[in-house]
Legacy VTK file of the C-alpha trace (Angstrom):
# vtk DataFile Version 3.0
C-alpha trace
ASCII
DATASET POLYDATA
POINTS 334 float
0.079 -0.118 -0.015
2.756 2.537 0.901
4.329 1.865 -2.529
0.974 2.511 -4.300
0.675 5.934 -2.529
4.190 6.697 -3.285
3.767 5.890 -6.807
0.632 8.096 -6.973
2.446 11.012 -5.345
5.090 10.738 -8.056
2.672 10.768 -10.803
1.074 13.786 -9.415
4.560 15.469 -8.893
5.300 14.809 -12.604
1.904 16.136 -13.661
2.360 19.328 -11.587
5.862 19.844 -12.955
4.858 19.423 -16.446
1.972 21.702 -16.083
4.314 24.396 -14.653
6.529 23.861 -17.478
3.928 24.211 -20.133
2.591 27.552 -18.550
6.198 28.847 -18.404
6.860 27.958 -22.049
3.478 29.739 -23.121
4.330 32.872 -21.216
7.896 33.064 -22.480
6.864 32.345 -26.075
4.216 35.048 -25.804
6.733 37.565 -24.564
9.344 36.614 -27.070
6.919 36.961 -29.924
6.205 40.632 -28.673
9.916 41.293 -29.114
10.459 39.876 -32.474
9.752 42.349 -35.308
10.430 42.432 -38.904
13.901 44.013 -39.616
13.260 46.845 -42.138
16.812 47.853 -42.908
19.958 46.785 -44.676
23.365 47.729 -43.783
25.923 49.477 -46.107
29.148 49.671 -44.117
28.244 51.368 -40.848
25.127 53.110 -42.477
21.758 51.815 -42.209
19.444 52.458 -45.168
15.646 52.527 -44.570
13.981 50.813 -47.412
10.392 50.450 -48.665
9.259 46.926 -48.493
7.178 46.311 -51.850
5.316 42.972 -51.405
3.810 41.188 -54.422
1.612 37.993 -54.520
0.606 35.220 -56.716
-1.366 31.967 -56.375
0.236 28.529 -56.439
-1.644 25.307 -55.674
-4.334 27.288 -54.030
-2.029 29.299 -51.632
-0.754 32.854 -51.643
2.979 33.202 -52.389
4.930 36.237 -51.480
7.723 37.749 -53.464
9.768 40.933 -53.658
11.332 42.635 -56.613
14.393 45.027 -56.322
16.229 47.327 -58.836
15.257 49.465 -61.894
17.485 48.193 -64.767
16.730 49.218 -68.477
14.291 46.983 -70.243
16.204 45.456 -73.134
17.436 42.238 -74.697
20.455 42.237 -72.307
18.253 42.278 -69.189
19.402 39.872 -66.578
17.175 38.762 -63.588
18.374 36.905 -60.345
15.785 34.914 -58.529
16.559 34.246 -54.913
15.578 31.265 -52.787
16.168 31.690 -49.007
17.631 29.187 -46.494
16.108 27.102 -43.828
13.469 29.059 -41.638
14.200 32.136 -43.337
12.442 34.541 -45.927
13.107 36.811 -48.692
13.446 40.395 -47.190
16.792 40.242 -45.647
18.420 39.466 -48.987
17.771 43.040 -50.028
21.167 43.677 -48.723
22.700 42.470 -51.955
21.274 45.712 -53.726
23.910 47.625 -51.857
26.418 46.178 -54.228
24.443 45.839 -57.529
24.192 48.897 -59.787
20.670 49.794 -60.400
21.121 49.355 -64.094
22.696 45.925 -64.273
20.610 43.206 -62.664
16.860 43.038 -61.593
16.549 40.934 -58.383
13.504 38.768 -57.270
13.186 37.064 -54.053
10.405 34.720 -52.917
9.179 33.283 -49.649
8.895 29.652 -50.089
5.584 28.002 -49.056
5.344 27.766 -45.217
7.954 30.572 -44.903
7.662 34.394 -44.352
4.393 35.480 -45.766
3.831 32.505 -48.230
1.627 29.577 -47.640
-0.914 28.606 -45.044
0.973 27.527 -41.850
4.520 28.803 -41.313
7.302 26.236 -40.570
5.298 23.370 -42.513
6.477 21.960 -45.857
3.512 20.158 -47.066
5.415 18.729 -50.085
8.502 19.159 -52.164
6.113 19.220 -55.094
4.564 22.353 -53.587
7.999 23.996 -53.527
8.563 23.062 -57.184
5.234 24.427 -58.389
5.796 27.790 -56.640
9.251 28.244 -58.011
8.008 27.314 -61.529
5.206 29.925 -61.318
7.550 32.477 -59.890
9.781 31.940 -62.978
6.868 32.261 -65.357
5.925 35.471 -63.843
9.495 36.742 -64.227
9.483 35.707 -67.936
6.099 37.152 -68.610
7.177 40.602 -66.993
10.593 40.469 -68.643
10.120 39.018 -72.045
13.897 39.281 -73.171
15.376 38.599 -69.805
17.980 36.019 -68.848
17.152 34.422 -65.498
19.460 33.036 -63.057
18.323 30.878 -60.206
20.294 31.346 -56.745
19.673 29.293 -53.771
21.259 29.713 -50.216
21.760 26.703 -48.075
18.424 24.849 -48.056
17.414 27.177 -51.017
20.425 25.684 -52.767
18.949 22.245 -52.360
15.535 23.222 -53.708
17.211 25.219 -56.650
19.107 22.008 -57.565
15.982 19.955 -56.946
13.840 22.230 -59.311
16.474 21.995 -62.040
16.595 18.433 -61.748
12.825 17.860 -61.837
11.582 20.640 -64.119
11.997 20.769 -68.003
11.160 24.424 -67.862
14.385 24.922 -66.148
16.162 24.664 -69.433
15.003 28.186 -70.021
17.266 29.406 -67.241
20.608 30.977 -68.074
22.558 29.837 -65.013
22.426 28.198 -61.343
24.108 29.649 -58.391
24.356 27.641 -55.266
25.631 29.426 -52.117
26.499 27.144 -49.138
24.202 24.424 -50.510
23.235 22.080 -47.806
23.918 18.806 -49.764
25.875 17.233 -46.827
25.386 18.147 -43.167
28.592 18.979 -41.247
29.538 16.054 -38.964
29.351 18.407 -35.924
25.655 18.731 -36.635
25.025 14.903 -36.473
27.346 13.725 -33.906
25.707 15.761 -30.842
24.392 14.648 -27.482
21.540 17.206 -27.868
20.088 15.232 -30.822
19.065 12.433 -28.452
16.218 14.664 -27.403
14.615 14.155 -31.013
14.239 10.428 -30.732
10.797 10.805 -29.142
9.447 13.214 -31.691
11.063 11.308 -34.463
9.234 8.073 -33.196
5.868 9.544 -32.138
5.243 13.284 -33.069
7.007 14.212 -36.513
5.029 17.348 -36.805
5.916 19.029 -33.417
8.542 21.775 -33.767
11.484 20.813 -31.683
14.643 21.397 -33.637
15.918 25.004 -32.581
17.300 27.102 -35.542
18.356 30.349 -33.672
20.353 28.964 -30.870
23.854 27.369 -31.060
23.415 26.454 -34.683
22.763 30.249 -35.604
25.775 31.442 -33.556
28.229 29.063 -35.282
26.773 30.014 -38.832
28.331 33.552 -38.724
30.719 35.815 -36.929
28.258 38.769 -37.383
26.726 39.233 -34.091
24.372 42.002 -35.448
23.063 39.444 -37.986
22.388 36.798 -35.219
20.617 39.436 -33.066
18.470 40.744 -35.897
17.452 37.190 -36.939
16.374 36.378 -33.439
14.088 39.422 -33.265
12.710 38.934 -36.801
9.028 38.126 -36.564
8.866 36.429 -39.960
11.890 33.893 -39.226
11.124 30.346 -38.074
12.671 29.506 -34.707
11.757 25.877 -34.503
11.155 23.143 -37.185
9.839 19.679 -37.081
11.216 16.298 -37.949
8.687 16.280 -40.629
9.989 19.407 -42.003
13.718 18.165 -42.086
12.414 14.882 -43.457
11.094 16.715 -46.575
14.285 18.519 -46.958
16.336 15.314 -46.560
14.309 13.843 -49.357
15.155 16.629 -51.710
18.744 16.455 -50.536
19.002 12.667 -51.254
17.807 13.180 -54.672
20.311 15.993 -55.376
23.094 13.651 -54.331
22.383 11.030 -56.929
24.834 11.211 -60.051
22.114 9.960 -62.354
20.117 13.190 -61.294
22.913 15.489 -61.583
23.530 14.238 -65.134
20.306 15.905 -66.149
21.669 19.403 -65.240
23.296 21.309 -68.295
23.316 24.849 -66.815
26.280 26.932 -66.217
26.694 26.627 -62.416
28.320 28.714 -59.870
29.047 26.983 -56.420
30.078 29.150 -53.304
30.994 27.843 -49.977
32.575 28.920 -46.717
35.707 27.155 -45.644
34.670 27.272 -42.111
31.076 26.082 -42.533
30.154 23.991 -39.598
26.439 23.611 -40.808
26.739 22.414 -44.396
29.892 20.507 -45.194
31.950 21.918 -48.014
32.460 18.240 -48.833
28.875 18.657 -50.526
30.038 21.493 -52.821
33.257 19.685 -53.824
31.079 16.726 -54.782
28.761 18.785 -56.816
31.799 20.418 -58.646
32.990 16.966 -59.580
29.680 15.408 -60.507
27.888 17.861 -62.897
29.549 16.504 -66.222
27.168 18.291 -68.400
27.603 21.692 -66.918
30.298 24.481 -66.919
30.860 24.648 -63.176
32.997 27.112 -61.245
33.634 26.480 -57.361
34.665 29.398 -55.202
35.549 28.593 -51.448
36.115 31.547 -49.019
38.507 29.823 -46.409
37.513 32.121 -43.485
33.825 32.274 -44.025
31.054 30.420 -42.277
27.764 29.007 -43.296
25.655 32.224 -43.664
28.213 33.472 -46.023
26.165 36.466 -47.159
26.395 37.842 -43.662
30.019 37.016 -42.686
33.468 38.385 -43.218
33.484 37.891 -46.992
29.853 38.823 -47.687
30.811 41.735 -49.924
33.243 39.818 -51.953
30.708 37.024 -52.342
28.069 39.312 -53.799
30.464 40.849 -56.205
31.680 37.626 -57.472
27.984 36.525 -58.141
27.420 39.671 -59.928
30.520 39.287 -61.995
29.708 35.633 -62.703
26.195 36.692 -63.942
27.584 39.424 -66.135
30.013 36.992 -67.835
27.344 34.155 -68.387
LINES 1 335
334 0 1 2 3 4 5 6 7 8 9 10 11 12 13 14 15 16 17 18 19 20 21 22 23 24 25 26 27 28 29 30 31 32 33 34 35 36 37 38 39 40 41 42 43 44 45 46 47 48 49 50 51 52 53 54 55 56 57 58 59 60 61 62 63 64 65 66 67 68 69 70 71 72 73 74 75 76 77 78 79 80 81 82 83 84 85 86 87 88 89 90 91 92 93 94 95 96 97 98 99 100 101 102 103 104 105 106 107 108 109 110 111 112 113 114 115 116 117 118 119 120 121 122 123 124 125 126 127 128 129 130 131 132 133 134 135 136 137 138 139 140 141 142 143 144 145 146 147 148 149 150 151 152 153 154 155 156 157 158 159 160 161 162 163 164 165 166 167 168 169 170 171 172 173 174 175 176 177 178 179 180 181 182 183 184 185 186 187 188 189 190 191 192 193 194 195 196 197 198 199 200 201 202 203 204 205 206 207 208 209 210 211 212 213 214 215 216 217 218 219 220 221 222 223 224 225 226 227 228 229 230 231 232 233 234 235 236 237 238 239 240 241 242 243 244 245 246 247 248 249 250 251 252 253 254 255 256 257 258 259 260 261 262 263 264 265 266 267 268 269 270 271 272 273 274 275 276 277 278 279 280 281 282 283 284 285 286 287 288 289 290 291 292 293 294 295 296 297 298 299 300 301 302 303 304 305 306 307 308 309 310 311 312 313 314 315 316 317 318 319 320 321 322 323 324 325 326 327 328 329 330 331 332 333
């Protein structure tokens, strides 16, 4: 009898503790959400430039998809357009910073929020299917082509966006109308430090029983080791459109695309000129993935640039200005 009473007391204690933790998390989340606001500035040196955020929309698979357009180049047969795909848990707006280093009359830049990110889709942080991504990217390119009849379109993806840029080119015959592919820190292979970690043991339960629960933290240690720019880290943590936790299901969808992009038979389908950029100090996506791509795109004219001192978020790190200028130069020469 005493054992039964003690067991009941323990059960009640666990219930009370879990209840308190849930209340604490709800209060903390509510407080944090009040502090997170969309950053409406880009940085040029030490100067902050206030910018108008022009947002456009289109329908894809029944969902509203958000995109942005920057630059005012002259319309003509030599017009070049860059379409940007953001990284994991991110959105399009912060990429406006590249306009600080592009002359207004050289390149027109589009950037879209992938479904489930930023202002696109139904539920933020949910990837319903990889096909949904492909359809949204395809619709975006169709809009670009319609708006800019004689344009040369270049598809650029950063990190996770690099995976889906590759995935799109592999699966969509319309990709032949693109003029080039740019992959910045593509997450083709995860760095071993992200795999061999005691903290990953906490994902076993959601992996087995609750795939859709957001449990993987994106703005903790992973964010801190992705760049040396503390201002970028602080800004992203306050950004109301960023995603801070993703689910095992979310990562599973990305892994499925990643696995497809590692198949040599798939890479043989790509014939576009391809620029691959990676940071030598990237501890999120292994540089081995970019080396693998550089060696296994036999039908593409490829160029690999590695910045030895840069980390994963290479557009917000020590070599960011060089990276953007190298991208612009590559587009100009292709």
